[in-house]
C-alpha positions as CSV (number, residue, x, y, z in Angstrom):
1,X,-15.9,22.2,-10.1
2,X,-15.2,24.0,-7.1
3,X,-11.0,22.8,-5.6
4,X,-12.6,22.5,-2.3
5,X,-15.7,20.5,-3.8
6,X,-13.4,18.2,-5.9
7,X,-10.6,17.5,-2.5
8,X,-13.8,16.8,-0.8
9,X,-14.9,13.9,-3.6
10,X,-11.3,12.9,-3.7
11,X,-10.8,12.2,0.0
12,X,-14.4,10.2,0.1
13,X,-13.5,7.7,-3.2
14,X,-9.6,7.9,-1.1
15,X,-11.2,6.8,2.1
16,X,-13.2,4.2,0.5
17,X,-10.7,2.6,-1.0
18,X,-8.4,2.4,2.2
19,X,-11.8,0.9,4.1
20,X,-11.6,-1.6,0.9
21,X,-8.3,-2.6,1.4
22,X,-8.1,-2.9,4.7
23,X,-11.6,-5.4,4.5
24,X,-8.9,-7.2,2.1
25,X,-6.0,-6.9,4.6
26,X,-7.9,-8.1,7.9
27,X,-9.4,-11.0,6.0
28,X,-6.5,-12.6,4.2
29,X,-4.9,-12.5,7.6
30,X,-7.8,-14.6,9.2
31,X,-8.1,-17.0,6.3
32,X,-3.9,-17.6,7.0
33,X,-2.7,-14.4,4.7
34,X,-1.7,-13.6,1.1
35,X,0.6,-15.7,-0.7
36,X,2.7,-12.8,-1.2
37,X,4.6,-12.1,1.9
38,X,4.7,-8.0,1.6
39,X,6.8,-7.0,4.2
40,X,9.5,-10.7,4.0
41,X,11.3,-10.2,0.6
42,X,14.1,-11.3,-0.5
43,X,16.2,-7.9,-0.1
44,X,14.5,-6.2,2.5
45,X,17.5,-6.0,5.3
46,X,16.8,-7.4,8.2
47,X,19.8,-7.0,11.4
48,X,19.4,-9.1,14.3
49,X,21.5,-7.9,17.3
50,X,22.1,-8.9,21.0
51,X,19.9,-6.1,22.5
52,X,17.8,-5.4,19.3
53,X,16.7,-5.8,15.9
54,X,16.2,-3.1,13.0
55,X,14.2,-3.6,9.7
56,X,13.5,-2.1,6.8
57,X,12.0,-3.4,4.2
58,X,13.7,-1.5,1.2
59,X,12.0,-3.9,-1.8
60,X,8.4,-3.5,-0.7
61,X,9.0,-0.1,-0.6
62,X,10.2,-0.2,-3.9
63,X,7.5,-2.7,-5.3
64,X,5.0,-0.9,-3.5
65,X,5.9,2.8,-5.0
66,X,6.2,1.0,-8.4
67,X,2.6,-0.4,-8.3
68,X,1.0,3.2,-6.0
69,X,2.9,4.9,-9.4
70,X,1.1,2.5,-12.3
71,X,-2.2,2.6,-10.4
72,X,-1.9,6.9,-10.2
73,X,-0.9,7.0,-14.2
74,X,-4.2,5.4,-14.4
75,X,-6.1,6.8,-12.8
76,X,-4.6,10.1,-14.6
77,X,-5.2,8.4,-17.9
78,X,-8.6,7.6,-17.4
79,X,-9.8,11.1,-16.1
80,X,-8.7,12.5,-19.8
């Protein structure tokens, strides 16, 4: 297949997957949220000062990285 055609096809599928995830998040927010509070996990860094606050979701980033890695490995394995 042509490289640009393959790239376009992959972008369409990625966009559809992103839209599906967005719809799930939107619907979950209307029903009270997810049971797992991503972004507020134990181990995430929160610092609140007098004039502002700083928040860095370390554990959430690691968890999402592992999940996306497993998904991409599964997709790569299924393409073979």
